[in-house]
C-alpha positions, -999 to +999 in steps of 0.1 A: +062+223+540+028+236+529+009+245+495-022+254+480-024+216+464-018+195+494-019+166+471+009+177+449+037+185+473+048+154+485+088+151+488+104+139+457+126+106+460+159+107+471+185+096+447+205+065+454+237+069+474+268+074+452+294+097+447+290+132+463+265+154+448+257+191+444+223+207+456+210+209+420+210+170+418+192+164+455+156+167+455+149+186+488+119+202+503+122+222+533+158+222+539+175+228+573+210+225+578+227+216+609+264+233+608+281+211+636+317+225+647+324+197+667+328+173+633+333+203+609+302+187+592+272+201+579+240+182+582+212+186+554+180+173+563+150+167+545+117+142+544+115+113+519+081+091+507+089+055+503+058+054+479+080+071+451+112+050+459+138+040+460+141+041+500+111+023+517+089+041+542+083+075+551+106+095+570+135+119+573+171+118+555+203+135+562+230+143+538+265+155+549+291+181+535+323+196+547+321+224+522+288+229+513+289+221+477+295+183+475+271+163+496+272+128+506+241+105+514+214+099+521+213+082+556+177+074+568+179+093+603+141+086+614+109+065+596+074+073+610+067+045+633+033+022+634+012+021+664+014+059+669-014+088+664+001+096+629-004+077+598+030+058+591+022+060+555+022+099+553+055+114+548+067+140+574+072+178+566+098+201+576+125+180+595+152+199+616+174+191+637+186+209+670+216+202+693+205+208+729+218+197+761+243+174+749+217+155+726+200+162+695+164+169+687+145+165+658+111+187+652+091+176+623+054+174+613+033+142+613+000+137+598-031+113+600-057+122+570-083+097+585-089+118+619-110+145+606-115+178+628-140+203+625-144+226+597-135+261+601-165+284+613-174+316+629-198+311+657-231+294+637-213+303+602-192+276+588-166+284+561-162+255+535-133+254+516-143+247+478-157+264+447-189+263+431-209+250+459-187+217+461-170+212+489-131+202+487-128+172+510-090+174+504-089+206+524-110+191+552-090+198+583-073+166+597-048+155+623-015+172+619+008+181+645+044+192+652+064+165+674+098+161+689+125+131+686+156+126+702+189+106+693+226+107+706+239+114+671+232+138+642+224+108+620+200+092+645+180+069+647+157+094+664+129+082+687+098+102+692+096+116+726+057+113+728+040+085+704+005+095+714+002+131+706+018+163+690+036+188+711+008+216+704-028+210+713-038+180+693-069+193+679-049+224+664-033+217+626+000+229+634+033+224+613+068+235+612+079+232+647+112+249+655+132+253+686+136+289+703+158+292+739+151+324+753+173+345+778+163+323+807+176+295+788+135+283+787+129+261+756+098+269+734+082+250+703+074+282+679+051+266+649+025+276+621-011+270+626-027+259+596-048+285+570-069+252+565-083+254+598-079+293+605-083+309+570-059+331+583-027+311+594-009+323+623+026+315+645+024+307+678+045+294+706+045+269+737+067+263+765+088+233+769+096+208+793+133+205+799+135+172+776+117+190+752+092+161+751+058+181+759+043+218+762+042+230+799+020+259+791-006+271+769-002+282+731+009+323+727-001+339+700+026+360+679+013+372+644-010+362+617-001+357+578-021+382+568+000+408+584+025+398+556+039+433+543+032+427+509-007+424+517-006+460+536+006+477+505-022+459+484-058+473+477-082+451+490-098+429+463-100+395+450-063+390+449-060+400+489-088+376+501-082+347+526-066+321+530-034+334+543-002+307+546+019+306+572+048+285+568+086+280+577+092+297+611+131+301+620+142+325+646+177+342+651+190+368+674+205+399+659+237+416+668+214+447+681+198+420+705+165+423+685+147+389+674+139+383+637+117+354+623+121+340+590+085+327+578+072+317+542+039+323+524+020+330+491+018+363+470-010+364+447-011+382+417-030+384+381+000+359+372-008+332+398+006+326+432+042+322+441+061+311+473+080+339+488+105+342+516+097+370+541+107+381+577+095+400+606+113+416+636+108+419+671+129+449+681+123+442+719+142+409+715+111+390+731+096+362+714+063+380+722+070+411+701+057+434+690+065+420+656+070+444+628+069+428+593+098+432+565+097+429+531+101+400+509+137+385+512+133+360+485+110+357+455+107+336+426+085+307+438+110+299+469+111+298+505+109+277+537+145+291+548+166+291+574+199+304+583+229+290+597+269+300+604+293+285+581+326+275+595+341+300+570+327+329+592+300+340+570+262+334+575+239+315+550+204+312+541+192+280+528+157+276+511+139+257+486+128+267+450+104+251+428+073+248+452+045+229+434+065+218+406+079+183+398+116+196+405+123+210+439+158+221+449+179+236+477+196+272+469+220+288+494+223+327+498+250+345+515+231+369+541+243+396+568+227+413+598+214+447+590+205+457+624+168+451+625+169+425+601+190+399+576+197+409+543+206+389+512+240+401+500+251+371+474+234+343+455+258+314+461+254+296+430+289+282+431+276+263+458+244+245+448+246+249+407+284+250+403+295+261+368+260+277+359 
């Protein structure tokens, strides 16, 4: 999860448990769905902020469904613990759960706003994020990092694998870490590196230990947010200046052997900014590219998506719409493999807004 306004994008409060609900009734940021065939159940993960009630604490919730239409829950599966490098009073971002090696691994982003990092700088030139000569301290780089936790059930409880530091370098502001396993069965964390620290956000990867607890090599650069296809077609001007936001990376192997990455960012224009879902493709099938940027997949202030395979033989994209507004909800689209990318073939409003 990330936004132009860091203070306004906290997760909405979850509704109390009760009768199953459809997605239009459930506040969700950065949705991630684990489709588990062993129990024919879909698990939807999102973060919660207990400062806004009714669930106390700060952590991750799970909802469950057997048909993608009616969802039960929530169940608290992870709470940010005290006594770690992160602030237990700050809600996580972008939780996702992967089944790997017989266990379940939570990837999420933790924060500590009290731990300041240096301002962006190029040699002796320091770039202060603000306007009118006034520095916006809310944009100051601070500790933010992608972590892993483990459980024996998709409903947790999840325990941090390293409570002392995130998986990527601690002096990097990283978010939205996800799991990728390469053709040699080696696990990687692919993540976004914040525009707040770089001005031009990037996507990077670090190799992981077999237990997914730590990085066992240096970060590898994949591509920059400024490579977005809509930016390459714009005439340079005020609407094409930095910052460039990198968000929500998710990888999927295509039938051709190519590798595609879903990612999200902002498209700026005379009418303002909107969140968009896009993708890039590595035709070689390698995580290291070269990456070619594709067009916008879904617009209208929607993004941070991921693709999963349904029990009905169809593939689905879930993302959220309403970024930086009081109402953020998950939406589901049917997608298909177009050979060199994924493409949307149907808006499944019958699932997320029945009767609309």
